[in-house]
Biopython code that builds the backbone (N, CA, C, O; Angstrom):
import numpy as np
from Bio.PDB.StructureBuilder import StructureBuilder

atoms = [
    (1, "MET", "N", (38.852, 66.524, 48.230)),
    (1, "MET", "CA", (37.941, 65.425, 48.465)),
    (1, "MET", "C", (36.567, 65.717, 47.866)),
    (1, "MET", "O", (35.923, 64.819, 47.323)),
    (2, "THR", "N", (36.118, 66.961, 47.960)),
    (2, "THR", "CA", (34.811, 67.326, 47.413)),
    (2, "THR", "C", (34.775, 67.122, 45.912)),
    (2, "THR", "O", (33.774, 66.650, 45.372)),
    (3, "THR", "N", (35.851, 67.471, 45.236)),
    (3, "THR", "CA", (35.911, 67.294, 43.779)),
    (3, "THR", "C", (35.830, 65.820, 43.420)),
    (3, "THR", "O", (35.173, 65.451, 42.447)),
    (4, "THR", "N", (36.490, 64.981, 44.196)),
    (4, "THR", "CA", (36.448, 63.538, 43.930)),
    (4, "THR", "C", (35.038, 63.004, 44.075)),
    (4, "THR", "O", (34.573, 62.242, 43.228)),
    (5, "VAL", "N", (34.358, 63.390, 45.127)),
    (5, "VAL", "CA", (32.984, 62.925, 45.340)),
    (5, "VAL", "C", (32.075, 63.435, 44.238)),
    (5, "VAL", "O", (31.205, 62.705, 43.763)),
    (6, "ARG", "N", (32.268, 64.689, 43.824)),
    (6, "ARG", "CA", (31.460, 65.253, 42.747)),
    (6, "ARG", "C", (31.696, 64.495, 41.444)),
    (6, "ARG", "O", (30.745, 64.199, 40.721)),
    (7, "ASN", "N", (32.951, 64.180, 41.139)),
    (7, "ASN", "CA", (33.258, 63.464, 39.904)),
    (7, "ASN", "C", (32.700, 62.043, 39.927)),
    (7, "ASN", "O", (32.199, 61.560, 38.911)),
    (8, "LEU", "N", (32.780, 61.373, 41.069)),
    (8, "LEU", "CA", (32.218, 60.026, 41.169)),
    (8, "LEU", "C", (30.698, 60.057, 41.047)),
    (8, "LEU", "O", (30.106, 59.174, 40.426)),
    (9, "SER", "N", (30.072, 61.061, 41.633)),
    (9, "SER", "CA", (28.616, 61.194, 41.514)),
    (9, "SER", "C", (28.219, 61.424, 40.065)),
    (9, "SER", "O", (27.252, 60.836, 39.582)),
    (10, "LEU", "N", (28.958, 62.274, 39.376)),
    (10, "LEU", "CA", (28.686, 62.519, 37.965)),
    (10, "LEU", "C", (28.877, 61.249, 37.140)),
    (10, "LEU", "O", (28.085, 60.965, 36.242)),
    (11, "ALA", "N", (29.914, 60.494, 37.442)),
    (11, "ALA", "CA", (30.151, 59.241, 36.720)),
    (11, "ALA", "C", (29.003, 58.257, 36.941)),
    (11, "ALA", "O", (28.603, 57.553, 36.013)),
    (12, "LEU", "N", (28.477, 58.206, 38.154)),
    (12, "LEU", "CA", (27.349, 57.307, 38.415)),
    (12, "LEU", "C", (26.081, 57.775, 37.704)),
    (12, "LEU", "O", (25.294, 56.952, 37.236)),
    (13, "LEU", "N", (25.880, 59.084, 37.621)),
    (13, "LEU", "CA", (24.721, 59.592, 36.886)),
    (13, "LEU", "C", (24.815, 59.262, 35.402)),
    (13, "LEU", "O", (23.828, 58.857, 34.789)),
    (14, "VAL", "N", (25.993, 59.433, 34.828)),
    (14, "VAL", "CA", (26.192, 59.117, 33.413)),
    (14, "VAL", "C", (26.081, 57.608, 33.192)),
    (14, "VAL", "O", (25.597, 57.168, 32.149)),
    (15, "ALA", "N", (26.527, 56.818, 34.166)),
    (15, "ALA", "CA", (26.438, 55.362, 34.038)),
    (15, "ALA", "C", (24.987, 54.908, 33.940)),
    (15, "ALA", "O", (24.690, 53.892, 33.312)),
    (16, "GLY", "N", (24.090, 55.659, 34.560)),
    (16, "GLY", "CA", (22.670, 55.306, 34.488)),
    (16, "GLY", "C", (22.120, 55.382, 33.075)),
    (16, "GLY", "O", (21.114, 54.743, 32.766)),
    (17, "LEU", "N", (22.765, 56.153, 32.218)),
    (17, "LEU", "CA", (22.328, 56.274, 30.823)),
    (17, "LEU", "C", (22.874, 55.161, 29.944)),
    (17, "LEU", "O", (22.464, 55.014, 28.792)),
    (18, "SER", "N", (23.789, 54.385, 30.480)),
    (18, "SER", "CA", (24.437, 53.328, 29.707)),
    (18, "SER", "C", (23.480, 52.158, 29.478)),
    (18, "SER", "O", (22.515, 51.974, 30.219)),
    (19, "ALA", "N", (23.766, 51.374, 28.443)),
    (19, "ALA", "CA", (22.959, 50.193, 28.156)),
    (19, "ALA", "C", (23.095, 49.152, 29.271)),
    (19, "ALA", "O", (22.134, 48.452, 29.589)),
    (20, "ASP", "N", (24.274, 49.054, 29.855)),
    (20, "ASP", "CA", (24.516, 48.117, 30.955)),
    (20, "ASP", "C", (24.847, 48.919, 32.215)),
    (20, "ASP", "O", (25.976, 48.899, 32.705)),
    (21, "ALA", "N", (23.843, 49.618, 32.722)),
    (21, "ALA", "CA", (24.045, 50.561, 33.820)),
    (21, "ALA", "C", (24.554, 49.891, 35.088)),
    (21, "ALA", "O", (25.377, 50.469, 35.797)),
    (22, "ALA", "N", (24.088, 48.704, 35.383)),
    (22, "ALA", "CA", (24.499, 48.024, 36.619)),
    (22, "ALA", "C", (25.986, 47.709, 36.596)),
    (22, "ALA", "O", (26.681, 47.911, 37.591)),
    (23, "ARG", "N", (26.473, 47.219, 35.475)),
    (23, "ARG", "CA", (27.894, 46.870, 35.374)),
    (23, "ARG", "C", (28.776, 48.114, 35.434)),
    (23, "ARG", "O", (29.810, 48.107, 36.101)),
    (24, "VAL", "N", (28.381, 49.166, 34.750)),
    (24, "VAL", "CA", (29.160, 50.401, 34.752)),
    (24, "VAL", "C", (29.176, 51.010, 36.157)),
    (24, "VAL", "O", (30.222, 51.457, 36.627)),
    (25, "SER", "N", (28.027, 51.029, 36.823)),
    (25, "SER", "CA", (27.955, 51.570, 38.177)),
    (25, "SER", "C", (28.834, 50.777, 39.131)),
    (25, "SER", "O", (29.536, 51.360, 39.957)),
    (26, "LEU", "N", (28.802, 49.458, 39.026)),
    (26, "LEU", "CA", (29.635, 48.611, 39.875)),
    (26, "LEU", "C", (31.117, 48.867, 39.624)),
    (26, "LEU", "O", (31.910, 48.893, 40.565)),
    (27, "THR", "N", (31.490, 49.053, 38.376)),
    (27, "THR", "CA", (32.878, 49.336, 38.039)),
    (27, "THR", "C", (33.330, 50.676, 38.619)),
    (27, "THR", "O", (34.435, 50.778, 39.152)),
    (28, "VAL", "N", (32.487, 51.701, 38.519)),
    (28, "VAL", "CA", (32.830, 53.017, 39.063)),
    (28, "VAL", "C", (32.969, 52.942, 40.581)),
    (28, "VAL", "O", (33.903, 53.513, 41.144)),
    (29, "LEU", "N", (32.057, 52.251, 41.244)),
    (29, "LEU", "CA", (32.133, 52.127, 42.702)),
    (29, "LEU", "C", (33.357, 51.322, 43.143)),
    (29, "LEU", "O", (33.994, 51.661, 44.141)),
    (30, "ALA", "N", (33.687, 50.262, 42.406)),
    (30, "ALA", "CA", (34.879, 49.471, 42.736)),
    (30, "ALA", "C", (36.142, 50.313, 42.559)),
    (30, "ALA", "O", (37.056, 50.247, 43.381)),
    (31, "TYR", "N", (36.192, 51.099, 41.491)),
    (31, "TYR", "CA", (37.338, 51.979, 41.263)),
    (31, "TYR", "C", (37.477, 52.984, 42.407)),
    (31, "TYR", "O", (38.583, 53.235, 42.885)),
    (32, "ALA", "N", (36.363, 53.553, 42.842)),
    (32, "ALA", "CA", (36.397, 54.521, 43.940)),
    (32, "ALA", "C", (36.924, 53.872, 45.215)),
    (32, "ALA", "O", (37.729, 54.472, 45.928)),
    (33, "LEU", "N", (36.484, 52.672, 45.501)),
    (33, "LEU", "CA", (36.928, 51.975, 46.705)),
    (33, "LEU", "C", (38.423, 51.701, 46.661)),
    (33, "LEU", "O", (39.120, 51.886, 47.659)),
    (34, "VAL", "N", (38.918, 51.263, 45.516)),
    (34, "VAL", "CA", (40.355, 50.988, 45.367)),
    (34, "VAL", "C", (41.170, 52.268, 45.506)),
    (34, "VAL", "O", (42.219, 52.258, 46.151)),
    (35, "MET", "N", (40.713, 53.361, 44.919)),
    (35, "MET", "CA", (41.448, 54.621, 45.001)),
    (35, "MET", "C", (41.474, 55.174, 46.426)),
    (35, "MET", "O", (42.504, 55.682, 46.869)),
    (36, "TYR", "N", (40.358, 55.081, 47.148)),
    (36, "TYR", "CA", (40.346, 55.542, 48.533)),
    (36, "TYR", "C", (41.274, 54.694, 49.393)),
    (36, "TYR", "O", (41.978, 55.228, 50.251)),
    (37, "ALA", "N", (41.284, 53.388, 49.178)),
    (37, "ALA", "CA", (42.173, 52.507, 49.945)),
    (37, "ALA", "C", (43.635, 52.805, 49.624)),
    (37, "ALA", "O", (44.471, 52.867, 50.525)),
    (38, "ALA", "N", (43.940, 52.988, 48.347)),
    (38, "ALA", "CA", (45.325, 53.253, 47.948)),
    (38, "ALA", "C", (45.813, 54.591, 48.500)),
    (38, "ALA", "O", (46.956, 54.698, 48.945)),
    (39, "SER", "N", (44.962, 55.602, 48.474)),
    (39, "SER", "CA", (45.393, 56.901, 49.001)),
    (39, "SER", "C", (45.536, 56.854, 50.517)),
    (39, "SER", "O", (46.411, 57.517, 51.076)),
    (40, "GLY", "N", (44.703, 56.092, 51.178)),
    (40, "GLY", "CA", (44.843, 55.928, 52.622)),
    (40, "GLY", "C", (46.124, 55.212, 52.991)),
    (40, "GLY", "O", (46.791, 55.582, 53.957)),
    (41, "LEU", "N", (46.472, 54.194, 52.233)),
    (41, "LEU", "CA", (47.720, 53.464, 52.484)),
    (41, "LEU", "C", (48.939, 54.322, 52.154)),
    (41, "LEU", "O", (49.987, 54.174, 52.783)),
    (42, "ALA", "N", (48.811, 55.214, 51.177)),
    (42, "ALA", "CA", (49.931, 56.094, 50.819)),
    (42, "ALA", "C", (50.212, 57.119, 51.914)),
    (42, "ALA", "O", (51.328, 57.631, 52.008)),
    (43, "LEU", "N", (49.221, 57.421, 52.735)),
    (43, "LEU", "CA", (49.430, 58.383, 53.814)),
    (43, "LEU", "C", (50.328, 57.838, 54.925)),
    (43, "LEU", "O", (50.993, 58.611, 55.615)),
    (44, "ILE", "N", (50.352, 56.529, 55.103)),
    (44, "ILE", "CA", (51.130, 55.935, 56.198)),
    (44, "ILE", "C", (52.614, 56.282, 56.094)),
    (44, "ILE", "O", (53.162, 56.828, 57.052)),
    (45, "PRO", "N", (53.293, 55.994, 54.982)),
    (45, "PRO", "CA", (54.719, 56.360, 54.922)),
    (45, "PRO", "C", (54.950, 57.869, 54.895)),
    (45, "PRO", "O", (55.989, 58.346, 55.352)),
    (46, "MET", "N", (53.989, 58.622, 54.362)),
    (46, "MET", "CA", (54.149, 60.079, 54.334)),
    (46, "MET", "C", (54.078, 60.662, 55.741)),
    (46, "MET", "O", (54.801, 61.607, 56.056)),
    (47, "ARG", "N", (53.229, 60.119, 56.573)),
    (47, "ARG", "CA", (53.152, 60.600, 57.963)),
    (47, "ARG", "C", (54.396, 60.197, 58.745)),
    (47, "ARG", "O", (54.872, 60.951, 59.594)),
    (48, "ARG", "N", (54.915, 59.022, 58.462)),
    (48, "ARG", "CA", (56.126, 58.585, 59.156)),
    (48, "ARG", "C", (57.323, 59.450, 58.804)),
    (48, "ARG", "O", (58.217, 59.644, 59.628)),
    (49, "SER", "N", (57.344, 59.968, 57.587)),
    (49, "SER", "CA", (58.454, 60.833, 57.177)),
    (49, "SER", "C", (58.198, 62.297, 57.532)),
    (49, "SER", "O", (58.989, 63.168, 57.170)),
    (50, "ASN", "N", (57.128, 62.567, 58.220)),
    (50, "ASN", "CA", (56.740, 63.915, 58.674)),
    (50, "ASN", "C", (56.448, 64.879, 57.547)),
    (50, "ASN", "O", (56.522, 66.093, 57.738)),
    (51, "ARG", "N", (56.120, 64.368, 56.386)),
    (51, "ARG", "CA", (55.696, 65.267, 55.312)),
    (51, "ARG", "C", (54.290, 65.789, 55.575)),
    (51, "ARG", "O", (53.963, 66.929, 55.243)),
    (52, "ILE", "N", (53.463, 64.937, 56.177)),
    (52, "ILE", "CA", (52.115, 65.328, 56.540)),
    (52, "ILE", "C", (51.988, 65.172, 58.045)),
    (52, "ILE", "O", (52.083, 64.058, 58.559)),
    (53, "PRO", "N", (51.775, 66.267, 58.760)),
    (53, "PRO", "CA", (51.656, 66.139, 60.225)),
    (53, "PRO", "C", (50.374, 65.416, 60.619)),
    (53, "PRO", "O", (49.342, 65.564, 59.964)),
    (54, "ALA", "N", (50.443, 64.652, 61.666)),
    (54, "ALA", "CA", (49.263, 63.955, 62.173)),
    (54, "ALA", "C", (48.315, 64.965, 62.810)),
    (54, "ALA", "O", (48.745, 66.006, 63.306)),
    (55, "ARG", "N", (47.041, 64.654, 62.791)),
    (55, "ARG", "CA", (46.060, 65.550, 63.394)),
    (55, "ARG", "C", (46.191, 65.498, 64.909)),
    (55, "ARG", "O", (46.430, 64.442, 65.494)),
    (56, "THR", "N", (46.033, 66.644, 65.521)),
    (56, "THR", "CA", (46.143, 66.699, 66.979)),
    (56, "THR", "C", (44.778, 66.836, 67.641)),
    (56, "THR", "O", (44.661, 66.628, 68.849)),
    (57, "SER", "N", (43.751, 67.178, 66.883)),
    (57, "SER", "CA", (42.438, 67.353, 67.498)),
    (57, "SER", "C", (41.584, 66.122, 67.363)),
    (57, "SER", "O", (40.445, 66.107, 67.830)),
]
sb = StructureBuilder()
sb.init_structure("model")
sb.init_model(0)
sb.init_chain("A")
sb.init_seg("    ")
for serial, (resi, resn, name, xyz) in enumerate(atoms, 1):
    if name == "N":
        sb.init_residue(resn, " ", resi, " ")
    sb.init_atom(name, np.array(xyz, "f"), 0.0, 1.0, " ", f" {name:<3s}", serial, name[0])
structure = sb.get_structure()
């Protein structure tokens, strides 16, 4: 997760150098939101199949 946040932060910093920084930043943030949602939804069937144990704490 830390690597993902670091890569997204770097992408936003580089987007600031772009000619259309607002559009690039919005695209990077939208991509991040979609990826987090997709990975969260992918955990549901994996937990049901006991590949990933649910947290107990």
